[in-house]
C-alpha positions in Angstrom: -109.9 72.9 -19.7 -112.9 70.7 -19.3 -113.4 67.2 -20.6 -116.7 65.9 -22.1 -116.3 62.2 -21.9 -113.0 62.1 -23.6 -111.6 58.6 -24.2 -108.2 57.3 -22.9 -105.3 56.3 -25.1 -104.2 52.8 -25.6 -100.6 54.0 -26.1 -99.6 55.0 -22.5 -97.2 53.0 -20.6 -96.9 53.6 -16.8 -93.4 52.7 -15.4 -93.7 54.7 -12.2 -92.8 52.8 -9.1 -91.0 50.1 -11.0 -87.7 50.4 -9.3 -84.7 52.7 -9.1 -82.1 53.8 -11.5 -79.2 56.1 -12.0 -80.5 59.5 -11.4 -78.8 62.9 -11.6 -77.7 64.0 -8.2 -79.2 67.0 -6.4 -77.7 70.4 -5.9 -76.4 72.9 -8.4 -75.5 70.3 -11.1 -79.1 69.0 -11.3 -80.5 72.5 -11.4 -78.2 73.5 -14.3 -79.1 70.4 -16.3 -82.8 70.9 -15.6 -82.7 74.5 -16.7 -80.6 73.9 -19.8 -82.3 70.7 -21.0 -85.5 71.1 -18.9 -87.9 71.0 -21.7 -88.6 69.6 -25.1 -85.2 68.5 -26.5 -84.7 67.7 -30.1 -82.4 64.7 -29.7 -82.1 63.4 -26.2 -79.2 61.2 -27.3 -77.0 64.3 -27.1 -77.6 64.8 -23.4 -78.7 61.4 -22.3 -76.2 58.7 -21.7 -75.3 56.9 -25.0 -76.3 53.5 -23.7 -78.4 51.9 -21.0 -77.0 52.3 -17.6 -76.6 49.6 -15.0 -79.4 49.7 -12.5 -81.8 51.6 -14.7 -85.4 50.3 -14.6 -86.2 48.0 -17.4 -89.7 49.2 -17.8 -92.7 47.5 -19.4 -96.4 48.2 -19.3 -98.0 48.2 -15.9 -101.0 46.4 -17.4 -103.6 49.0 -16.3 -104.3 52.7 -17.1 -103.2 55.2 -14.5 -105.6 55.5 -11.6 -104.3 58.8 -10.3 -105.9 62.1 -11.6 -102.7 63.5 -13.2 -101.9 60.2 -14.9 -105.5 60.0 -16.2 -105.2 63.6 -17.4 -102.1 62.8 -19.4 -103.8 59.7 -20.8 -106.8 61.7 -22.0 -104.6 64.5 -23.5 -102.6 61.9 -25.4 -105.9 60.3 -26.7 -107.1 63.7 -27.9 -103.8 64.4 -29.8 -104.4 61.0 -31.5 -107.9 62.0 -32.5 -106.7 65.4 -33.8 -103.7 64.2 -35.8 -105.4 61.1 -37.2 -107.8 63.6 -38.9 -105.4 66.5 -39.6 -102.2 64.9 -40.8 -103.6 62.9 -43.7 -105.1 66.1 -45.1 -102.0 68.2 -44.4 -99.3 65.8 -45.5 -101.0 63.1 -47.4 -99.9 60.3 -45.1 -101.6 58.5 -42.2 -100.7 59.4 -38.6 -98.8 56.7 -36.7 -99.6 57.1 -33.0 -96.6 57.5 -30.6 -96.2 55.8 -27.2 -96.1 57.9 -24.1 -94.1 56.6 -21.1 -94.6 57.8 -17.5 -91.6 57.2 -15.3 -90.1 58.3 -12.0 -86.5 59.2 -11.6 -84.9 57.3 -14.5 -85.9 54.9 -17.2 -84.4 53.1 -20.2 -85.1 54.5 -23.7 -83.8 53.8 -27.2 -81.9 57.1 -26.8 -80.1 55.9 -23.6 -81.0 56.6 -20.0 -83.8 59.0 -19.5 -83.7 61.1 -16.4 -86.3 63.3 -14.7 -83.9 66.3 -14.4 -84.1 66.6 -18.2 -87.8 67.3 -18.3 -90.1 65.8 -20.9 -88.5 64.6 -24.1 -89.2 62.7 -27.3 -87.0 59.8 -28.4 -87.1 59.4 -32.2 -85.7 55.8 -32.5 -88.5 54.3 -30.3 -91.1 56.9 -31.3 -91.9 57.6 -27.6 -92.6 60.6 -25.4 -91.1 60.3 -21.9 -92.5 62.3 -18.9 -91.7 62.3 -15.2 -94.8 64.0 -13.8 -92.7 65.8 -11.2 -91.9 68.2 -14.1 -95.4 69.6 -13.8 -94.7 70.6 -10.2 -91.5 72.4 -11.4 -93.5 74.0 -14.2 -96.0 75.4 -11.7 -93.7 76.3 -8.8 -90.3 77.1 -10.2 -91.1 78.3 -13.7 -94.4 80.0 -12.7 -96.5 78.4 -15.4 -99.5 76.7 -13.7 -102.6 75.2 -15.2 -103.9 72.1 -16.9 -103.7 73.6 -20.4 -100.0 74.4 -19.8 -99.6 70.8 -18.9 -101.4 69.7 -22.1 -99.1 72.0 -24.1 -96.1 70.1 -22.8 -97.5 66.9 -24.3 -98.7 68.5 -27.5 -95.2 69.9 -28.1 -93.5 66.5 -27.7 -96.1 65.0 -30.0 -95.1 67.8 -32.4 -91.6 66.3 -32.4 -93.2 62.9 -33.2 -94.9 64.5 -36.3 -91.6 66.0 -37.4 -90.1 62.5 -37.1 -92.9 60.9 -39.1 -92.4 63.6 -41.9 -88.7 63.1 -42.0 -88.0 66.7 -40.8 -86.1 65.7 -37.7 -83.8 63.4 -39.7 -83.1 66.1 -42.3 -82.2 68.6 -39.6 -79.9 66.2 -37.8 -78.2 65.2 -41.1 -77.6 68.9 -42.0 -76.3 69.6 -38.5 -73.4 67.1 -39.0 -71.7 69.5 -41.4 -72.4 72.7 -39.5 -70.6 74.6 -36.8 -72.2 74.7 -33.3 -73.8 78.1 -33.8 -75.4 77.2 -37.2 -76.5 73.8 -35.8 -78.1 75.6 -32.8 -80.0 77.9 -35.1 -81.4 74.9 -37.0 -82.5 73.4 -33.6 -84.3 76.6 -32.8 -86.3 76.3 -36.0 -87.2 72.7 -35.2 -88.3 73.5 -31.7 -90.4 76.5 -32.8 -92.1 74.3 -35.4 -93.0 71.9 -32.6 -94.5 74.8 -30.7 -96.6 75.8 -33.7 -97.7 72.2 -34.1 -98.8 72.2 -30.5 -100.8 75.3 -31.3 -102.4 73.5 -34.3 -103.5 70.7 -31.8 -104.9 73.4 -29.5 -107.0 74.8 -32.4 -108.5 71.5 -33.2 -108.9 70.0 -29.7 -112.2 71.7 -28.9 -113.5 70.7 -32.3 -113.3 67.0 -31.4 -116.2 67.6 -29.0 -114.1 66.2 -26.1 -112.5 69.4 -24.8 -113.9 72.7 -23.8 -111.4 75.5 -23.4 -112.2 77.8 -20.5 -111.2 81.4 -19.6 -107.5 81.6 -19.0 -106.6 78.3 -20.8 -104.8 79.9 -23.7 -102.9 82.2 -21.4 -101.7 79.1 -19.5 -100.2 77.7 -22.6 -98.6 81.0 -23.6 -97.3 81.3 -20.1 -95.6 77.9 -20.3 -94.2 78.7 -23.7 -92.7 81.9 -22.3 -91.4 80.2 -19.2 -89.2 77.9 -21.1 -87.6 80.3 -23.6 -83.9 80.0 -23.9 -83.3 83.6 -22.8 -85.4 83.2 -19.6 -83.9 79.8 -18.7 -80.3 81.0 -19.2 -80.9 84.1 -17.1 -82.3 81.9 -14.3 -79.6 79.2 -14.6 -76.4 81.2 -15.3 -77.3 84.8 -14.7 -76.7 85.8 -18.3 -78.0 85.2 -21.8 -75.9 83.8 -24.6 -78.0 84.0 -27.9 -75.6 81.9 -30.0 -76.2 79.0 -27.7 -80.0 79.0 -28.0 -81.5 75.7 -29.1 -85.2 76.3 -28.5 -85.9 79.9 -29.1 -86.6 83.0 -27.0 -89.8 83.3 -24.9 -91.2 85.8 -27.4 -90.5 83.4 -30.3 -92.0 80.4 -28.6 -95.2 82.3 -27.7 -95.4 83.7 -31.3 -95.2 80.3 -33.0 -97.6 78.6 -30.6 -100.1 81.4 -31.2 -99.6 81.1 -34.9 -100.6 77.5 -34.9 -103.4 78.0 -32.4 -105.0 80.8 -34.4 -104.6 79.2 -37.8 -105.1 75.5 -37.1 -103.0 75.0 -40.3 -99.9 72.9 -40.4 -98.7 74.9 -43.4 -98.4 77.9 -41.1 -95.7 76.1 -39.2 -92.9 76.3 -41.8 -90.3 77.8 -39.5 -87.5 76.8 -41.9 -88.5 79.2 -44.6 -89.6 82.0 -42.2 -87.6 85.2 -42.6 -88.5 86.2 -39.0 -88.7 83.8 -36.2 
């Protein structure tokens, strides 16, 4: 993935190094949480604490864009998603795109969904329309989950932005309302469809990103994104975390499904191709 003078976003907030907070402890407990909720949650309020915790960093903009290379990379990817969706969403849905905020943090941070913790991996919080990322996740993605590469890292951001689009379109709210009257298995199945749609929307971004003139996809980039999608399938994470696979507890989809829906968005570039809710086969 190579940049051609891509701009930075004005919507990134860097809270790294702003103090401590309540953080999930080490050992088996943290590993289990990380593997179960590692990546791309629908509603972090279900696994985050229900309210702000004492000692959690209050946050606030650092006043300057990130100076480190990885922080700058995230900044530029976010800006590119803004450029893509500002052009694509009005045509696809007939409404303007409202840009989300992206918050970099270390360890723990306050969110409108409660206390965000690094062990959960990246997540989107609908009430404050913000994506939260502790960049240590990218190390785990590379070393523990075996999904290296900058386009894999970009896919992480694009997926969370996909959840933001679902929030803007009212899809997330409809899903959460429907889940209130469902049993756990049915509610999980609906969550899977929501997550796979976000994967497809990430693929739509991947299709349009090179067409902005800011990004050049290089050999192996697409394979990096597909590797990341495969690495965080429910079946693979459950096998790693608990030694067995429990399909009725899936909330994000299998590795095969996640790859399939990202590829569908990437190959079509069409938001209409991402209707997982009417799909007979996921």
